[in-house]
Kinemage of the C-alpha trace (Angstrom):
@kinemage 1
@onewidth
@group {chain A} dominant
@subgroup {mainchain}
@vectorlist {calphas} color= white
{ca met a 1} P 84.668 -56.639 154.539
{ca asp a 2} L 81.784 -56.788 157.374
{ca pro a 3} L 79.604 -54.547 155.897
{ca thr a 4} L 78.442 -53.244 159.400
{ca lys a 5} L 81.031 -51.445 159.195
{ca asp a 6} L 79.842 -49.590 155.894
{ca ile a 7} L 76.473 -49.073 157.399
{ca leu a 8} L 78.145 -47.384 160.687
{ca gln a 9} L 80.275 -45.228 158.981
{ca gly a 10} L 77.434 -44.184 155.874
{ca lys a 11} L 74.785 -43.100 158.093
{ca trp a 12} L 77.163 -41.872 161.201
{ca pro a 13} L 76.057 -38.010 161.443
{ca glu a 14} L 72.208 -40.205 161.712
{ca leu a 15} L 73.743 -42.613 164.221
{ca lys a 16} L 76.462 -40.793 166.520
{ca gly a 17} L 72.986 -39.552 169.127
{ca gln a 18} L 71.770 -43.367 168.630
{ca val a 19} L 75.048 -44.734 169.604
{ca gln a 20} L 75.387 -42.155 172.886
{ca gln a 21} L 72.323 -43.859 173.602
{ca gln a 22} L 73.150 -47.085 173.284
{ca trp a 23} L 76.120 -46.697 175.394
{ca ser a 24} L 75.624 -44.162 178.000
{ca ser a 25} L 79.060 -43.855 179.142
{ca leu a 26} L 80.593 -42.326 175.720
{ca thr a 27} L 81.331 -39.058 176.468
{ca asp a 28} L 80.662 -36.296 174.079
{ca glu a 29} L 84.116 -35.685 173.659
{ca asp a 30} L 83.950 -39.347 172.830
{ca ile a 31} L 81.481 -39.252 170.180
{ca ala a 32} L 83.130 -36.071 168.613
{ca glu a 33} L 86.390 -38.225 168.429
{ca leu a 34} L 84.805 -40.861 166.433
{ca ser a 35} L 84.092 -40.612 162.777
{ca gly a 36} L 82.101 -43.325 162.277
{ca lys a 37} L 84.675 -46.550 161.537
{ca ala a 38} L 83.206 -49.479 163.424
{ca glu a 39} L 87.154 -50.341 164.562
{ca glu a 40} L 87.511 -46.785 166.319
{ca leu a 41} L 84.036 -47.018 168.178
{ca ala a 42} L 84.920 -50.926 169.069
{ca gly a 43} L 88.207 -49.176 171.125
{ca val a 44} L 86.337 -46.617 173.131
{ca leu a 45} L 83.969 -49.397 174.125
{ca gln a 46} L 86.436 -51.314 175.333
{ca gln a 47} L 88.105 -47.964 177.446
{ca arg a 48} L 84.601 -46.984 178.625
{ca tyr a 49} L 82.854 -50.249 179.246
{ca arg a 50} L 86.128 -52.902 179.526
{ca tyr a 51} L 85.022 -55.108 177.153
{ca gly a 52} L 87.553 -57.149 174.883
{ca arg a 53} L 87.868 -56.875 171.257
{ca val a 54} L 85.194 -59.273 170.391
{ca glu a 55} L 82.936 -58.312 173.212
{ca ala a 56} L 83.057 -55.032 171.295
{ca asp a 57} L 82.389 -56.029 167.610
{ca met a 58} L 79.732 -58.061 168.640
{ca glu a 59} L 77.971 -55.592 170.633
{ca ile a 60} L 77.835 -53.654 167.370
{ca arg a 61} L 77.180 -55.704 165.095
{ca asn a 62} L 74.050 -56.873 167.286
{ca trp a 63} L 73.483 -53.068 168.122
{ca leu a 64} L 72.800 -52.478 164.219
{ca arg a 65} L 71.495 -55.386 163.561
{ca his a 66} L 68.530 -54.347 166.038
{ca his a 67} L 69.104 -51.051 165.172
{ca gly a 68} L 68.698 -51.735 160.967
{ca lys a 69} L 64.939 -53.681 161.954
{ca ala a 70} L 63.223 -51.959 163.969
{ca asn a 71} L 63.807 -48.968 161.191
{ca gly a 72} L 62.498 -51.580 158.033
{ca ala a 73} L 66.062 -51.513 156.586
{ca lys a 74} L 68.683 -54.815 156.772
{ca ala a 75} L 71.710 -54.388 158.528
């Protein structure tokens, strides 16, 4: 199991505003419909940014790693 999925879902209320800052093409409606699952976010990133699945997954993982380091946590 991918640990980034757990981080995203477990901290979704804290992270959703930062997710919208990172990917500014996401609408308020997009954010409201997401429950924090990495698969859902990847799907929306594919739609809004025309990413492939692998690229969307990498974007999420890289953002979580950077976000975790910026906050002193392991991601």
